[in-house]
N, C-alpha and C positions, 0 to 999 in steps of 0.2 A: 529400406528401414519404415517398417512401421509405428505411427506414432495415433496414439488416441486424445484428441481435447476433447474435454468435458467441456458443454456449453459456448460454443465456438460465435455464438451469435449475441451473447453478452456479457461483457458491455459493447454495444456495436461495433470500436475502432477494433476490437482481437482478433476480427478475422484477418489482419495482418503478421499476428505470428501465422497464423494456418498456412496464408498465401505465399510467407517466406517458406517452408518448408516445404508447398508444393511444388515450387520455382525451382526447386535444388533438387526435385528429383523420389521424394519422400510422400510412399502412403500416408494421406492422412485422414483419417477417421475419425468423424466429430459423433457425440452423440449430446442430443439437447433436448429440452424442454418445450420446444414452439416444433411447429410441420415445416416441413420441407418449403413451403409456397410462402411463409412467414419469416423469413429468416435474411432475408435479402440476397439481392441477387450480388453483390461483393464475398459474403459470406458463403454462398452455392460455388461460386468460381474458383473458392481456395479449399476447397474439401476434393477429397478423391470418394471417399462415399459419406453416408450422412444416415445413423438411425435415430429417429423420434421415440422420446419416452412423456408418456402424460405427468411426471413428474421425475423430477432429478434426486428428490428426497428417497423414490421407492426404490432400492436396491437393487430388489426381484429385476424391475424390468433393467435395470443398468448392468447389472451382472448379464441378463442373457442378452443385450445385443453387445456386452464385452466377446462373451461366449461364441454369438454369431459371427462376430468381426475374426476371431482368433480359429473361426471354420474356415473362413474364405479368403483369409488371407493371410495364414500362418502364425508364428510368435510375431509375439508385442514386443516392441522397445522400450518407447514411453511412453505414460500415462501423463498425461498433464492440463491443468487448467488453467493458471496463473491467475487464480481468484480465489483469495482468503473463503471464501464461502466454502469451497468445495474440495478444499485441500483433504479434510479427513475422507473425503469420499476415494481423492486419487490414491491415496495413501492405502485404504480397504481394497481397493481395487489393484493395485499392488501385489499387496499380500495374498490377496484369493488366486493371482492369476500367476505367482510366480514372477515378477518381474523387479530386477533388480536393480534399475537405474533409478534410485528416490525415494524418499525416505517411505518406509511401512507403516502399518498401522500402531504398533510398539515404539513407533518413534513420535507419534507425533503429540503427545501429551506435553512433551516440552518445547514443541512449536506453536502449539495456540493456548496453551497456559500461561499468563500473563505472570506468576506467581515461578514456574518453573524456569523459565525467561529469566527472572530475577537471578533465581538460581547461575544462570549461565554465564551472565556476565559477572556475579561475583566470583565463579572457575576463573575467567579471564580478568579477574584484577581490577575492573572494572567499575567503581561506584557506582550506587542506584539509589534513591528514596526508599528511605526506612518504610515496610509494609506490613503488612498482618491479613487474614483470610479470617476476620471473624465471624463466630459461630453465635452469636447475640449480640445483640444492640447494647448488654454492659459491655462487652470486649470493644464492640467497635466506639463506646464513648472513653474506655480508658485509653486506649489507642492514640486518638484524639487528645485526650488530656495529655497524654506522653510527650506527642511530639509538634502541640498547640495547632492550633486552627490555624490557616483553613485547610479542611485535608481532601481528598480526592476520591473519591469510590467511583470502581465499576467494573463491569462482571469479568471474573477470572477467565472467563473463554468468552470473547464476542470479536466481532469485526469492525472496525472504523472507530471513530467517536460516539457511537450509539449510547444512552444511559450510562452516561460518564457525565457525575454531579460534584461538584466544589459545594462540601458543607462548611458552614461558617461558626454554627454555633450548636452545642447539645439539641437544642431544637430541631436544628436541618437535622441533625442525626437521630434523631428519636421521628420526627418526620418521615425521612428516606425509609429506615426500618420497620417502618408501619405498612407503608408502599408498596416493600420491592419483594418479588416472586419468591416466594419463600424455596421455590426450589433452584435458584439460582445462585450459585455462588460469587460472592462480591469481596473484591480484594480492593485494600482501604489503603491509603500511601499520603506519607508527608506531602505538604505542598513544594516541590522544586522552582524556585524563582528566576527562569529561566525561557528559552525560547527553542523551539526541536529545529534541529538540523539532522535530516538523515542521510546516511550511506547506502547509496543504489549502485548494483551494479550485477553481473554478469560474469560467471566464473565456467573454469575449464573443469578436467572430471578430476583433477587434484587439486582443488578449491581455492585455485590463483584467481586472481582478478584479471580477466582479459577486459574489460572495459567501469567504468565508475563515474558517478554524478554524485550531485549532491541538492537536496531542497532543502530550503530557507523558508518557516513559516512567521513570521513575525506575529500573528496573530493566532492561537491555538484553534484547532477544529475543537471542541470541547466549548470554545465561546463562541466560535461560530454557530454550532448548532442548536446549544440550548439558550444562545443568547441574540440568533438571529443576525450574528456580524457580519460585516464585508468577509470577502476571503482573499489572501493574497499570499503568494508562494513564488519565492524564485529560486531559478534553476544556476547552479554556481561550481565549480568546481570544487574536491572536498578540498580541509586544508589537513595538514600532513597528521595531525593529533586524530580529529576525524576518520582518515584514510586508517592509521595505527589500530585506532581503537577496533573499525568495522574489521579489521582484517582479523583481528585478533576472536573475534563471536565468527567467523567464519570458521573456523578450527574447532568450534564447539558442534557445528549441525553437519549434519547429511547434506550441505551446498555443493556437492558433484553437478558440474551442468546445470546450476540455478542461478536465475534471476529472484535477486535479493533484495531487501527493502526493510534496511536496521534506522529503528526509532530514535537520535540522542538529544538530551538537553545542552544546551550549550546555557551556563551562568551567567543571568546577567547583574548580579550581585555576588558577592562572596555567602557561602553559608557553613557553619559547622559541622563537622563531619563529612560535606559533600565535595568540597573544593571552593577554590578563590574564584573569583570574574573571569568569565573564558574559558572555565575547565568543562570537560565532557565529563557528564552523564548518563547511563544507559537508562533508557525506557523502553521500547517494544521490540523484538525481533519476529519480522514477517518473510518466508519463505516463499516469493511470488514477485509478480511485476508491481512497483508501484502503479496506488490505485487513480482513478482517472485518467487522465489525457498525459500524465508526468512523463510517459514516454515517447511522445512526442514532440514533447519541451525539449528532451534529453538531443535529441534526432537535431530542433534547430540549434540548440546550446551548441554542439559540437558538429555542425553539418555533417551527421552519419546518421545509421538507420539502425537503432535500437534490434528493432524485428528481426534482422538480416544476421547481426552480432550475435543474437542467441539462436539462432537457425544453425548458423555454425558452428557454435558451440558443441549442440546435439550431435551432428553430422563431422566436423574436423575437427572439434577439439582447440581450437585456435578461433582468432578475429583475424579480420584482414583489412576494417574500415577505420577510417581515422578518431581515434580517441584522446585526442586532445581539443579545451573547453578555448572556444571560440565568441560566443556571444554572448548577452546577458536576456534570458528568455522567461518573462511575467506570466503568472496565470493570476490578471483579475476578475473577482465574482463578487456581482454587486445580487443585492437582493430584493425580490419584490416589495419586501415591508418597510423599504427607507428611498425615503424621495431625495434625488439627488438632482446636483446641479447643471448637470451637465447632459443633453440628451443623446441615445444611441449617435443620432445622425451629425451632434456636433464633435462626437470622440473621431468617428471615420473622417471628417472633413480635416481636424486636426492634423491628425495621426498618419492616417493612409493608406503607406506600402509599411509600415512598423505595426501594423496588424497582422500577424499573420493568420488566427483564428477570431475569428466570432461566433457565439450559438445560444439559443436557448436548451440548459441544460437540462436531463431525464430528474424528473420529481424526486426519483428515489434517492439521488445524488445531489440534492438543490442544497440541501445542508452543509456539507462539505465543501461544493464547489460554487456558489451562486446561482439562483437562476438564469441571469445573463453574464455570458463571461465572456471575455477577452485574452488572448493570450498576444502579447506584447513581445517585441525585440529590440534592445537599445546596442548600440557602443558603447558607452558609459555608465558609470555608476550613475551618474547627473541625472543623465537623460532619463535611465529607469526611471529614479525617486521623482522626478515630475511628471511621468507620465503615471503612476500610483495615486498620482495628489490629484491629476485634473480627476481622472476617471470617477473617483471615488470622491470626490468633495460633493460635501451635502448642501442643499437648500438652507 
């Protein structure tokens, strides 16, 4: 089996997708925008071969690299990146080289445009916030007056929580419209009074779930980025309603042998037209592994290895490892802009072996993950909540 992996060196821990494949006898062919000597020893050892391109956005260079691999290794079985930024590149390569395992270019609009995701949720019978694609400032104002302030605006095609804003007044709408890039379509939505819970996992070739988990985000990524707030997320077992909704969405897309990351709101209060408190509301669809170090959180929570489960799904179409939830795992991200009551040394002294990982986060990810992050393990919910309170207590 020949698998091309786009950008195996970034994010830094993504080499593990390649490593698990190579350990199982797969020929893993990397294409990246960093020279061989810069991708790191872990990544180097996880690849069978590597082609450097000066820019992954230069399609001609990437195309030539894939053609060279085909010449030397034969038919390509998969093209993957597990990175939202490169999903369209993956699809274009599958289209041009007639690789059947995964979405083609014509499938991408439904996967990377939020307005098309809303249509998929509607087909699956899952409610979503009311939305529009305003063409003028007046369109944006009319929609806000219809659903009531505040409203949320974000690029219809975008990655993560960047360029997502909460508008509270007509003046906010006018200021946003004056400043927004003219060539970037934005979607406008009513505010959903809830917190985000995800349905994440890995499928087989028939779109059946081999493994799944859920992340709960009590503070929205939009607020973490725009207001420089703390970042907290919990790994949990998905509830029956969340799993049911997620499995319906799986059927709406080409999710064969895929790592997936679906986002939902759980209503904190009832809202007319959406549901009662505790109900599920559709948000976004992502056809790749969840971002940051969420795969590692899953590993700790389930005493498993999702990188291996993903590799086995491609090779054997089966899951051989544990898929039962066992531990409460929490990402706690602190921002450099906030003065905290407890220094990292105090946190280490208090929690010791409960700290699974402590790290300084790459600047490009710090808005959504925090500048300095702790990954914590707990045996009870009370223990989990106390860890978060202590680490984020402010001066």
